[in-house]
C-alpha positions, 0 to 999 in steps of 0.5 A: 906487074909493072914498076911504078914510074911516076915522078914526084911533083912538088910545088915551089914556094916562091912561084907556086908552080908545080914541077918534077921533084928532081928539078927543084932544091929542097930546103929543110928547117931544123928548129934549134936552140934559139930559132929555126935554121934552113939548110939545103937537102940535096938527098931529099931525105933529111927530117924536118919541115921541107920547102922546095924552090925552083930558082934563085928568082924564087928565093928572092920572092919567098923573102916577102913570105912570112911563112918561111922566115930565113929561107931566102937568106939561106938560099942566097948564102948557100948558092945552090942554084948556080951549082944546079944550072 
């Protein structure tokens, strides 16, 4: 029996391109007391609604999307894309 070597593919919510999961940053929305808050999930194991972004440019694009309120601001404030490049 051969091991399963498939790489998970995810879709960026900014540009809608499909890429390897390891090439993207996952953000998790946690619903709290007064609203929802997004945080980076580097281990890709946190519970909650997840969304993937592939670049800082896509973080800017997702600001126009009403489906992910606050995601662009969280991505800019956490500055996660400068650490992965």
